[in-house]
Structures are given as C-alpha cells and as structure tokens.
RODO-2510 file (C-alpha; in nm, 4 decimals, decimal comma):
residues 240
     n   res          X          Y          Z
     1     m    14,7455    14,5253    12,2930
     2     v    14,8219    14,1511    12,2677
     3     e    15,1415    14,0744    12,0795
     4     i    15,0912    13,8344    11,7882
     5     s    15,3818    13,6798    11,6009
     6     r    15,3987    13,6937    11,2227
     7     r    15,4284    13,3147    11,2147
     8     t    15,0929    13,2802    11,3924
     9     v    14,9221    13,5381    11,1722
    10     l    15,0426    13,3900    10,8450
    11     k    14,9711    13,0312    10,9431
    12     a    14,6250    13,1013    11,0822
    13     a    14,4901    13,3699    10,8483
    14     g    14,7057    13,4067    10,5406
    15     l    14,4941    13,6927    10,4091
    16     v    14,5221    13,9495    10,6855
    17     g    14,5786    14,3021    10,5578
    18     v    14,8137    14,5578    10,7005
    19     a    14,5398    14,7380    10,8894
    20     a    14,4730    14,4260    11,0953
    21     l    14,8311    14,3705    11,2086
    22     p    14,9068    14,4861    11,5637
    23     q    15,1220    14,7960    11,5457
    24     s    15,3091    14,7211    11,8684
    25     r    15,5098    14,4269    11,7320
    26     v    15,6078    14,5482    11,3842
    27     a    15,9839    14,5418    11,3369
    28     a    16,2055    14,7916    11,1593
    29     a    16,2610    14,7522    10,7857
    30     p    16,5564    14,5334    10,6898
    31     k    16,8658    14,6948    10,5473
    32     s    16,9463    14,6377    10,1835
    33     a    17,3001    14,5325    10,2802
    34     d    17,1521    14,2135    10,4267
    35     t    17,0190    14,0990    10,0898
    36     q    17,1710    13,9776     9,7686
    37     p    17,1811    14,2328     9,4843
    38     v    16,8945    14,1968     9,2364
    39     a    16,8812    14,2998     8,8720
    40     y    16,5168    14,3821     8,8118
    41     l    16,3591    14,2983     8,4767
    42     f    16,0437    14,5111     8,5037
    43     l    16,0577    14,7476     8,7991
    44     n    16,2456    15,0732     8,7576
    45     s    16,4458    15,2150     9,0480
    46     e    16,1585    15,4204     9,1949
    47     e    15,9093    15,1353     9,1624
    48     a    16,1538    14,8871     9,3118
    49     a    16,2261    15,1164     9,6065
    50     f    15,8558    15,1402     9,6936
    51     v    15,7929    14,7668     9,6524
    52     e    16,0954    14,6792     9,8659
    53     a    15,9895    14,9169    10,1421
    54     a    15,6253    14,8071    10,1241
    55     v    15,6803    14,4312    10,1417
    56     s    15,9230    14,4808    10,4294
    57     r    15,6271    14,6182    10,6254
    58     l    15,3674    14,3651    10,5050
    59     i    15,5825    14,0735    10,6251
    60     p    15,8473    14,2325    10,8464
    61     d    16,1581    14,0825    11,0002
    62     e    16,1331    13,9304    11,3426
    63     d    16,3985    13,7987    11,5776
    64     q    16,4190    13,4459    11,4379
    65     w    16,2954    13,4792    11,0808
    66     p    16,3633    13,7298    10,8032
    67     g    16,0710    13,9033    10,6357
    68     a    15,9541    13,9395    10,2779
    69     f    16,2295    14,1762    10,1679
    70     k    16,5153    13,9530    10,2777
    71     a    16,3311    13,6498    10,1418
    72     g    16,3469    13,7992     9,7918
    73     v    15,9786    13,8830     9,7480
    74     p    16,0488    14,1964     9,5361
    75     n    16,2442    13,9724     9,2976
    76     y    15,9446    13,7368     9,2741
    77     i    15,7059    14,0260     9,2039
    78     d    15,9397    14,1680     8,9405
    79     k    15,9667    13,8346     8,7570
    80     q    15,5895    13,7868     8,7615
    81     l    15,5300    14,1352     8,6226
    82     a    15,7907    14,0784     8,3501
    83     g    15,6339    13,7470     8,2467
    84     a    15,3102    13,6090     8,1089
    85     w    15,1065    13,6933     8,4185
    86     g    15,2174    14,0551     8,4070
    87     a    15,1250    14,0742     8,0385
    88     g    14,7729    13,9522     8,1151
    89     e    14,8135    13,6446     7,8997
    90     r    14,4937    13,4862     8,0348
    91     l    14,2889    13,8024     8,0811
    92     y    13,9937    13,9094     7,8692
    93     r    14,0969    14,2451     7,7216
    94     s    13,8111    14,3527     7,4911
    95     g    13,5751    14,5328     7,7303
    96     p    13,3321    14,6851     7,7988
    97     w    13,4960    14,8153     8,1154
    98     r    13,2286    14,8795     8,3752
    99     p    13,2283    14,8485     8,7528
   100     g    13,1376    14,4971     8,8569
   101     t    13,0101    14,3330     9,1705
   102     p    13,2530    14,1663     9,4115
   103     s    13,1410    13,8250     9,2856
   104     q    13,2457    13,9160     8,9314
   105     g    13,6098    13,9531     9,0260
   106     y    13,8621    14,1721     8,8510
   107     q    13,6941    14,4158     8,6073
   108     l    13,9660    14,6653     8,5133
   109     p    14,1251    14,7096     8,1670
   110     f    14,4793    14,6919     8,3084
   111     t    14,7094    14,3943     8,2842
   112     p    14,8883    14,3248     8,6130
   113     a    15,1992    14,4961     8,4748
   114     e    14,9962    14,8007     8,3710
   115     l    14,8180    14,8032     8,7072
   116     f    15,1446    14,8117     8,9010
   117     r    15,3124    15,0632     8,6705
   118     t    15,0133    15,2993     8,6680
   119     s    14,9530    15,2776     9,0419
   120     l    15,3172    15,3150     9,1388
   121     a    15,3583    15,6168     8,9114
   122     v    15,0747    15,7976     9,0919
   123     i    15,1974    15,6884     9,4339
   124     n    15,5556    15,7967     9,3711
   125     k    15,4417    16,1281     9,2234
   126     e    15,2280    16,1967     9,5315
   127     l    15,5040    16,0962     9,7718
   128     a    15,7631    16,3000     9,5823
   129     h    15,5900    16,6095     9,7215
   130     a    15,5705    16,4694    10,0733
   131     a    15,8025    16,5911    10,3435
   132     t    15,9532    16,2427    10,3728
   133     p    15,9701    15,9833    10,0894
   134     f    15,8046    15,6489    10,1588
   135     v    16,1342    15,4617    10,1879
   136     r    16,2535    15,7073    10,4539
   137     m    15,9329    15,7174    10,6554
   138     s    15,9207    15,5675    11,0011
   139     s    15,7676    15,2226    11,0309
   140     d    15,4466    15,3658    11,1735
   141     h    15,4073    15,6178    10,8908
   142     r    15,4694    15,3551    10,6247
   143     d    15,2142    15,1275    10,7888
   144     a    14,9660    15,4144    10,7979
   145     y    15,0152    15,4852    10,4274
   146     l    14,9707    15,1186    10,3348
   147     a    14,6581    15,1030    10,5510
   148     r    14,5283    15,4063    10,3611
   149     l    14,5806    15,2226    10,0320
   150     e    14,4082    14,9143    10,1708
   151     k    14,1090    15,1118    10,2956
   152     g    14,0407    15,2424     9,9453
   153     g    13,8994    15,5669     9,8146
   154     m    14,2206    15,6730     9,6382
   155     n    14,2313    15,6875     9,2578
   156     l    14,5682    15,5684     9,1318
   157     g    14,5374    15,6654     8,7667
   158     g    14,2188    15,4662     8,7195
   159     v    14,3149    15,1900     8,9630
   160     p    14,1280    15,1916     9,2957
   161     s    14,3880    15,1890     9,5701
   162     e    14,2298    14,8893     9,7399
   163     v    14,2670    14,6880     9,4174
   164     f    14,6342    14,7777     9,3927
   165     f    14,6883    14,6929     9,7588
   166     a    14,5132    14,3571     9,7156
   167     h    14,7450    14,2704     9,4259
   168     l    15,0512    14,3813     9,6212
   169     w    14,9479    14,1820     9,9297
   170     e    14,8639    13,8673     9,7323
   171     c    15,1927    13,8866     9,5411
   172     t    15,3788    13,9336     9,8687
   173     l    15,2235    13,6191    10,0159
   174     e    15,2876    13,4253     9,6959
   175     g    15,6500    13,5352     9,6785
   176     f    15,7104    13,4542    10,0440
   177     f    15,5634    13,1031    10,0328
   178     s    15,6192    12,9958     9,6710
   179     d    15,8917    12,7656     9,5471
   180     p    16,2285    12,9469     9,5329
   181     v    16,2588    12,8770     9,1597
   182     y    16,0168    13,1674     9,1079
   183     g    16,2468    13,4190     9,2731
   184     g    16,1137    13,4494     9,6275
   185     n    16,1296    13,2405     9,9469
   186     r    16,5085    13,2720     9,9441
   187     d    16,6794    12,9803    10,1185
   188     m    16,3289    12,8361    10,1653
   189     v    16,2954    13,0511    10,4753
   190     a    15,9134    13,0508    10,4741
   191     w    15,8974    12,6738    10,4349
   192     r    16,1447    12,6235    10,7184
   193     m    15,9416    12,8636    10,9318
   194     i    15,6179    12,6652    10,8954
   195     g    15,7767    12,3208    10,8714
   196     f    15,6786    12,2553    10,5082
   197     p    15,9039    11,9926    10,3450
   198     g    15,8696    12,1342     9,9951
   199     a    15,8543    11,9542     9,6632
   200     y    15,9688    11,6002     9,7327
   201     a    15,8742    11,3891     9,4332
   202     s    15,7788    11,0845     9,6366
   203     y    15,6785    10,9870     9,9875
   204     y    15,6526    10,6152     9,9135
   205     d    15,8641    10,5270    10,2158
   206     v    15,6144    10,6834    10,4580
   207     v    15,2875    10,6578    10,2634
   208     d    15,1511    10,3937    10,5012
   209     q    15,2313    10,5945    10,8131
   210     h    14,9681    10,8353    10,9413
   211     g    14,9830    11,1306    11,1787
   212     i    15,3618    11,1539    11,1695
   213     k    15,5789    11,4606    11,1307
   214     i    15,7819    11,4732    10,8092
   215     n    16,1148    11,5778    10,9557
   216     r    16,3068    11,6605    10,6379
   217     a    16,4884    11,9663    10,5178
   218     p    16,2730    12,1419    10,2560
   219     t    16,3597    12,0991     9,8910
   220     s    16,2687    12,3045     9,5838
   221     i    16,1330    12,1699     9,2557
   222     g    16,4622    12,2941     9,1107
   223     e    16,6587    12,0537     9,3299
   224     d    16,7100    11,6795     9,3383
   225     p    16,7215    11,5852     9,7063
   226     h    16,8916    11,2531     9,6269
   227     g    17,1229    11,3556     9,3435
   228     g    16,9564    11,1151     9,1007
   229     i    16,7201    10,8196     9,0884
   230     h    16,7667    10,5621     9,3647
   231     m    16,5957    10,2256     9,3431
   232     n    16,4490    10,0839     9,6640
   233     p    16,5034     9,7057     9,6667
   234     g    16,2305     9,6733     9,9258
   235     i    15,9638     9,7604     9,6687
   236     p    15,8541     9,4488     9,4732
   237     a    15,8626     9,6025     9,1258
   238     r    15,9933     9,4083     8,8254
   239     e    15,9546     9,3968     8,4502
   240     p    15,6848     9,1599     8,3242
***
C-alpha cells in the first residue's frame, strides 16, 4: 500500500473520511501529557475522552507535525457546542421531521449540541460493555470503529451514525484549520504546515506583485503583527 502523508491528504482532499485513509501510515495517539490542560464548557469527562481519542485518529500525529488532539481540536469542538452553533441558533426547529433527500441537507430535530450529546451517550454506553474502552483500543481498532460509524447503519438514539461522523469530521477539520481564537489550531500549527500566512489585515506592500510566495510567520485575528498602526510614507495619502 502506498504511503500518503497527512499533509498531502488534507491539502488535496480536505474531506476524506477515515475509511479512505491508508492504515499503514497512521500514527499512535498522542499522550495527554503533551497538551495543555483544558477546562471543557460542554463536554463531560466521558464525552471529552471519546472526542479526544477520535480526533487523534482522524488527524493523527506524524513525525514533523502534531495532529488534531495536540492542536486543541477538542477544545474548539467544545466551545462550538457550548455556543450559538451548538444551540442551533440558526436552525429551523418546528418540524415536521421526515427523512429528506441528500440535496435537502440536514433534516433532524437535534441541535448540534443535542446531536453530539445523544450520539455520544449511545456510543459510550455501547463501548462500556466492550472488552476494551475506545480510549484504550489499539489504533487499528479505533480506526475500525470510526469507519463503522462513517459507513452508517447504526442508530445513535435517533441520530444516524453517518450523520454524527460527518459532524465530527467537519468539526475536526474546522478546529484544525480555523483561527486559533476559536480554540483550535494551537500555535497555528496547521497554518504553518500548509504555509498559510493567516489573518494579516493588509497586503498593500505586495499587492502589485504576482506569483510570489508570502514568506511571513502566520498571525491570528487576535494578534497585531505590528504592535499598532504604522504609516507607510511611501503611500501618497493625505487629507484633502
């Protein structure tokens, strides 16, 4: 089997599920001691344990770059579930609740927070009776369980498993690549990995240059890369 790096997969596809990742190159889950402690707002201890173990398999560590767990993705997911998105602030909630076609999008009565809480309760109850809890499974067994969720056909308290997996996968990608102010992408690791400069407010000094590489350290929208406003005397701007 050809070995494919995570960097290549994420840059080229972005939406590849766990079943499509080559099993031969998946790394071991990162240890919690390598991360900063997190006080979760929404996830309880059992939910957090599953999410941490799951995202560490969806975007695992590799030799040069840390994966989703070390990048703080569980913290991002927790903050989203505890906020307006988790509460379904922009969702239609009045029914009727009937199966829709793929083109009709999300058709369930659950808010994202309810979807995660309901699904994780069923998952953790099922795995509580397993010989080995999810967080203690080998990498291959955890990948197999996630692939089973992705394939679908499991009823997680009214949530189809493939719908839950899709939400988990999308949130993992968002948390890994989003601005660090939202709780993930710790130390801008994903941006440094792909060479994305981040949220610079202005590129006026290079706007007339084409096909060049922007060789700058990434910056977050929560940072001021210059420590304040700096006037450029080379720009002919004056009061009328």
